[in-house]
N, C-alpha and C positions, 0 to 999 in steps of 0.2 A: 635092698628093698625093691620089689617089683611093683611098679605103678601100672595098672591095667585100666585103660580109659575107653569108655564107650564114645564113639565119634560118628558123625553123620557121613563124612566122606562125600558130601555132595559135590564139592569143588573138584575132587578127583574124577568123578563121573562126568562132570561138565567138560573138563579138559580132555578126557578120552573120547568125547563125542557121544557118550551114552545118553546125554540130555541135549537134544538138538536145538531147542528154541524156547522162547519164553512161554509158549503155550504148554509145552510138556513139563516145564519146570514146576509150576504150581501143583500139577497133578501128582507128580512124584513127591514133592515136598509135603503136600497135604496128607497124603497117605502115611508118610514116614512120621510126621509130627503127631498126627492123630494117635498112632500106635505108641510113640514114645511117651506121650502124656498118660495114656491109659496104663502102660506097663509100669511106669514109675510110681503112679498112684496106687497100683495094686501090689507091687513087689518092693517093699522097703529096702531090700538088699541091693536093688539097682539104684545105688545112691546118687550117681552123677551121670550126666550126658553133656557132651560138648558139641555145640552146633557149628562145627567146622570153622570156628574163629570168625564167623561173619554175623553181622547184625541184620543185613539186608534180608536174610532168609526169614527171620521172624516178622519183618515188615510184610513180605509177600504172603506168608501164611495167614496173618491176622486180617489181611484184606479179604480173605475168603472165609476165615473162621473168627470174626470179631468177638463172638460169644466166648471164646477161650482166652480172652485177655487176662482175666483174673487167675486162671489156672497157670498160665505162663508166668505171670508176675509172682505167684506164690512159690513156684519152683526156683525162679531166679533169686528171690530174696532168701530162700533157704540154702542157696549155694549149690543146688542140685542140677539146675540147667544153666550152662555157661554160655554167655553171649559175648561177642566182640573178641578183640578190640577193633578189628577191621569192619568197615561197612561191607566191602567185598574183598575177599582174600586176593592180594595182588601178586604179580610176579615182579618183585621190586626192581630188578635190573632192566625191565622192559618199560619203565615209565619214568617220570621226572619227580623231582623233590616235592613239588607242590601237590601233585596227585597223592603221594604217600601221606602228606600232612592232612589233606582234606579227607582222605580215606579214614584216618584215625579220628579226626574231628567228628565226622558223621557217624562212624561206627560206635564210638564211645558215647556220644550223645543219645543215639538210639537205644543202646543197651541200658543206659542209666534211667531210662523211662521205667524199666522193670525192676532195677536193683543195681547191685555192684557188678561192673563188667569184669571179664577175665583180662587181667593186666599182663598178658604174655603175647609176644608176637608169634602167633601160631601159624606157621607156613609149611605144612607137611609136603606140599607139592612144589616148593621152591628150592632150588639148589644154588642160585646165583643171587647175591645180595647187592644192594646199592651202596656205594661208598659213603653216602650221607645217612644211611639208615641208623647206625648207632646213636648219633646225636639227636636224630628225630625221636627215636624211642625214648631216650633219656629225658627229653623235654616233656614227654607225656607221662613220665614216671614208670616206664617199662624198662626192665633190665635184661630180659632174656628173650632169645629168639630160638624157636624150635623149628628147624628146617631140615630138608633132606639134601645134604651136600653130595655133589657128584665126585668131587675131588677126593682122593684117598687121604685120610688123616690117620695119624697114629692112634688117636682115641676118638671117643664119641662126645667129648666135652672139651671145649677150647674157647678162646676169646676171638672175636672178630673186631679188628681195628679199622675204624673209618678213616677217611682222608684227613680229618681234623685231629685225629689221635684218640677220639672217644672209643671206649671199649664196650662191647656187648657180650654177654655170656651166651654161648651157643650150645644147644643140645642137638646132636646130629640124629635125625630120625630116619636115615636112609633105609634101614632094615627093621624098622619098628612095627610095621603093619603086619598083622596076622588076620587072615580072613576066616579061619576056622578055629575052634576052641582046642585044637590039639597042637598046632604048630608053634605056639608061643614058648613051649619048653625048649625046643631046639634053638629058637631065636635067642632066648635068654642065655643059653650055654655059649652061644657064639659071641654075644655082646658083652657079657660080664667081664672078661679079661680087659676090655677096652675102657671100662668105666672107672674113673678115679674116685668118684663120689660114693660109689656103692649103691647108686640108684639107677634104675633103668625104666624107660617108659615104653610100654607096648600099647598099640592102638588097635582096638577091637572095632571093626567096621560093622555098624548097625544097618541092616537092610530092611526094606519093606517086607513084612511077613514074619518078623521076629516075634513069635507067639510067646505067651507067658510060660508055657510048658518048656519051650526051647530055651528061654532065658533062665529058667530054674535049673535045667540040665547044665547049662554053661556055668552057672554059679557053683554047682557041685563039683564040676571038673576043675574049676579054679581052686577050690579048697583042697582037692586032692593034689594038684600041682604044687601047692604051697608045702604040703607034707613031703612030697617026693623030692622037691628041690631044697628043702630045709631053708626056705627064704620067707621073709615077710612079703606076702602077696596081698595087695589091697586094691579094691575098686577105687580108683583115684581120679585126678584131674590133671591136665597140663599145668595148671597154676600150682598145684601142690608139688609136682615134680620140679617145676622151675624154681620154686622156693628152696627145695633141697639142693639144687645146683648152686643157687646164690649163697647159701650157708656154707657150702663146701669151698667156694671161692675165697672166703675169709681165711681159710686155713691152708690153702695150697695155691701154687702158681700153675695156671693153665697155659698150654702152648698158645701162641698168638698167630692168627691167620689174617693176613692183610692184603692178599692179592685182590686187585681191582677186577671188576667184571670183564669177561671176554665173551663177546657175542658173535654168533654166526651171522652170515649175510642175511638169513631169514629173520634172525632175532633183531638185527638192526632195523630191518624194514618194519617189523611190528612196533619196535620202540619209537621209530620216527612217526608212525601213524598215531600211536598213543599220545605222543607229545603234541602233535599237530592239532588234535581236537581240543587241547586245553589252551592253545595260544590265543584264540579270540576272547576267551573268558579272562585270561590273565592280563592281556595287553589292552583290551578295549572295554569289556563290560565292567569288570571290578574297579579299575582305576577311575573311570569317568563317572560311574555311579557314586563312588566315594567322594569325588570332587563336587558333583552336583548336590549331594546330600549335605556337605559341609560348607558350601559356599553361601548359604543363606540367600538363595536366589529368590527373585520375585516369583509369585505364583504364576505358573504357566499351564496350559492344557497338557503339555507333554510330560510334566514332572511327575515322577513316581516316588512316593515316600516309602522308606523301610523296604528296600527290594531284596533283603537278605534271603528270605524264604524262597523267592523265585530263583535266585542264583544257586542256592543249595540244591534245589530240585534238578537244575541242569547238571550240577556236579554228580548227583546220584546216577544220572543217565551215563555220564562220561565214565564213571568208575565201573559200572556194569559192563560197558562195551570194552573197556581196557582189559577186563578179566575174561573176556570171551574169546578163546583161541579159535573157535570155529569161524569167526569173521575173516580170518586170514587164510583159510583153506582155499585152494585154487577154484573149487566149484562154487565158492561164495563171493566171487568178484562183484557181481551185481549188488549183493546185499551190502558189501563193504562200501561200494560207491553210493548207495542209498543213505547209509549212515553218515558218510562224509557230507553229503548234501544237506542232511538233516541238521548237522551242527553248523554248517555255514549259514543256513537260513535262520536258525535260532540266534546265532551271534548277530546277524544283520538286524533282526527284529529288535533284540534287546539293546544293541549298541545305539540304535537311533534314539532310544528314550532319553538317556542323559545328554547325548550330544545335541539333540534338538533343543532340550531345555537350556543348555549352556549357550547355544547359538543365539537364542532369543534374549539372553542377558548380557551379551558382549556389547560394550558401549560403542557401537559403530558410528554413533552420531558425531564423534570427534575425529573420524578419519579425515585427513586433510583434503582428499579429493572425494567429492560426493558425486558418483557417477550414476549408472543405471542400476547397480546392485552391489552389495557387499558380499565377500566370500570369506568364510572362516575355514582354515585348513588345520586339521588335527593330526598329531603325530603320536602313535602308540608305541614308539621305540624308546628304550631306556637311554638312548644317545640322541643328542641334537642332530636334526637333519639339515644338511646344507647341500643344495643341489637344485636340479630342475624338477618341475612338477607339471604334469598334464592334467587338465580338468575339462570335461565336456559339459557344456552349458546349452540349454535350449534357447534358441534365438530365431524369431520369425523374420526372415528377410523380406523387406517390402518392395524395394525398387532395385533391380540389378545394377543400374548405373551408379547408385549410391554406394554399393558394396566395394566398388573399385576405389572410391575416395575415402571411405570411412571404415574403421575397424574397432573391435573391442580391445581396449588397452588396459593392462593390469598395473595398478599402483600398490606399493606396500604401505605400511602404517606411517612411514616417514615421508610419504608423498613422492617417492622415487618411482619412475617407470621401470618395471622389472620384466614385462612380457606383453604379449598380445595374442590375438586369435591367429591360428594357422588353419589351413584347409583341412576339412574333415570329410572322409568319404562315407560317413555313416548316413547322413541325411542333410538336405539343404536347410533344415530347421535346427541343426546342431552346429555349434561353434566349439572348437577345441582350443582352449587357452594353454599356452606354453609360457611359463615364467620361472624366474629364479625365486627360491623360497628358503628361508631359514626358520625352522620350527623347533621350539624347545622340546627337550625330552618329556614325554608324557604331557604334552602341552599343545598350544595352538598359536596361530598368528592370523591377523586380519588383513585383508586386501580389498581394494576397491576396483570395480570394473566399470570403465567409462567408454562411451561411444565417441570417438574422436577421428579427425583426419588420420589416415594411415601414416604412421611415422616411418621415415626412411632412414633415420640414424640409429634405430634401436637394434642392438645386437642380441639375437635370441640365444638363450642358453642351449647347450648341446645336451641331448638326453637320448636314452634308449627308448624303444617303443613301449608304450604303456605307462601307467602311473606307478609311483613308488608304492609298494604293497603296505607300508606302515602309515601311509597318509590317506586322509579322507577329507573331502571338501563339502561344505554346506553353504548354500546360497541363502542370504537373508537380506533384510532391508537396512536402512540407516535409522537407527533408533538408540535412545539412551539405555543404559544398563549398568549393573553393579560390577561387571567384570571388565578388566583392562583389555586393550587391543591385542596384547601378546604376553603370554606367560606360560611357565611350566608348572605342573603339579608339584614337583620337587626337583631340585638340582643337586647334583653330587659333585664333590670337589675332585674326585679321582676316579678315572674310568676303571681302575683295578677293583673297586668296590661296586658290585652289581646289585641294584635294587631289583628283586625278582617278583615282589608282590606288593601291590598297593590296593587296599580293600577296606570295606567297612567292617567293624567288629561282627563276629558271628551272631552275637546277641543283638537283636533289633532294638533293644531298649538302651544300648550303649551308643554314644556318639563318638565322633572322631575318626582317625585313620589308623589302620594297622599297616605298618611297613615291615617288610622282611627283605633281608639281603645278606650277602656274604662277601668276604675278602677272597679274591680269586687267585692270589699269589701265595707263595710259601713263607712269607714273613708278615708280622703284624703291620697294620696300616692305620695312620690317623685319618679319620674321615670327617668331613663337614657336609651336613645335609641342610638344605634350605627349602622349606615348604613355601608354597605361594602365599600363605598368610601366617600370621603369628598364632601359635597355639600356646596355651598357658603351661601345660604339663607334658612330659614325655616319660613314660614308664617302660622299663624293660619287662617283657612278659614272656611266658613260655609259649610254645607253639600251639598249645590249646587255649592261649590268650588269657591265662591266669597270671596275676601279678606275682613276681618272684622277689620283690623288695628293692630292685634296682631302679634308679632314675638317671636321666641324662639332663644336664643343665641346658636351658634354652635362653638365648640372648633375647631379652624382652623387647628390644628395639627392632631386630631383624627377623626373629624367629629361628635363627640358625642354631643347630645343635652339633656338638663335636664329641667324638668318642674314639676309642682305640679298638679296631676290629682285629680279632684273632684270625690267623691264617685258616682259610677254608671253613670257618665256623659261621653257621647261620645265626643271625641275631634278629629278634622280633621286637618291634617298638610300637607302643600305643600312644599316639598324639591326641590330646583332647584338651578341653577347657575346664 
């Protein structure tokens, strides 16, 4: 059976530089979708159209054509216009696990506004997959990947095995595109011997200017080809084709492909940048917003309730930029630098919101040394930080002769002297504190800064120039609060289990924490997790945060939970009351 699918191929044109920027994109997209809606409403034989596997395109279109919402919704509910599952079609090997998960979360949620999304990992421009992709797709209920593999395979249907052993059905689309209505006959004859299922998918690229007359001619030639080839030729969808492959898997054994991604130097550079723009969100914004929201803090001016929508909007920007290959062209160095600055500034702005709120609620009134100010130092790393820390603090020097006798001295929460001010070449009004610090993973510790006679017996810690990149200090006063002097958001019993995500549930109406992590070694591992406070329930959920029926027992006294982690398998937990 020959499945012929009408597709937008917008992503292909974007990757080839035919769509240069966000100004050009809506113009091309508006013209295309205007014509698609008109043609599908006028010609019932044009039964299906696939919007490139992306939901972001319909977002962009309806910003300009909001009056067409009902027309889009009608076609989606009828199964004729296919949206999703991605928000923006990714190059999986050039990004990280969490970006793939958020891409599906946002893509499916956007598509479900209109109807049922397309539950197929449609990636016609991708030929290198991520080793975690099969288990991610399985968690979302997706079984099949349609991609264009560069490696030579014996057939066009096989299994891709992820690092954890999860299998995904693969339909290879490397030669499935035809741009004219004559070439699909030769493509069919070439690919048919390689198909075990007896089903082939051919992609018909729909371009701006596809008139109703041209569409009718194409349909007549399609009918003639069915007669000439003596095949069943249908106007189909990637979802129908994927379903045929999945049925075939029940009755046959497919070859297994499990080679891990191999990237060029340029590919590694793109991946590193794509990962870098997510780091601030995953390490600073999401964990500490989740902490501030669940800590039942006293009301402060800086506290922001239900920040999920704000964070999701930042993820949309990240996903669009990760999918834009033009950013990494040599002539776009300044544009790439501008986008890097944009994310750094957004992270700085959003990060200050929960950290300021928490700082105001740390009980610094019980610090054993009440000096001139208190200092809260936060750690965004998944490992406890032990080492030296530099922090610059504004300090107006009054009398030069006093400076020779007095200095700012740093005390930890146990009342021990751990550091002092050292000369700073920035300004006479800036003092640079150098002190020893131990900060829990995803946590904070409190320090007191006092003005005292310069100590002569204090040995300063050794450190490289500059502050630790995962640490951030906030100056505050000595005040009561609901938070202790030092604690971590969550502690992990074994470094071989890595907590990769701590966040609020995607649904703003849900409370609690979403934790995601994985065992980084090749054998199962018993893991103990201890949150900073006791939660009443811990449910195992899918990556789209839907309950799957599993629970983890919580020690009611300590809040500790224990479970067995499968090698390289991602696990997502929802802690709540």
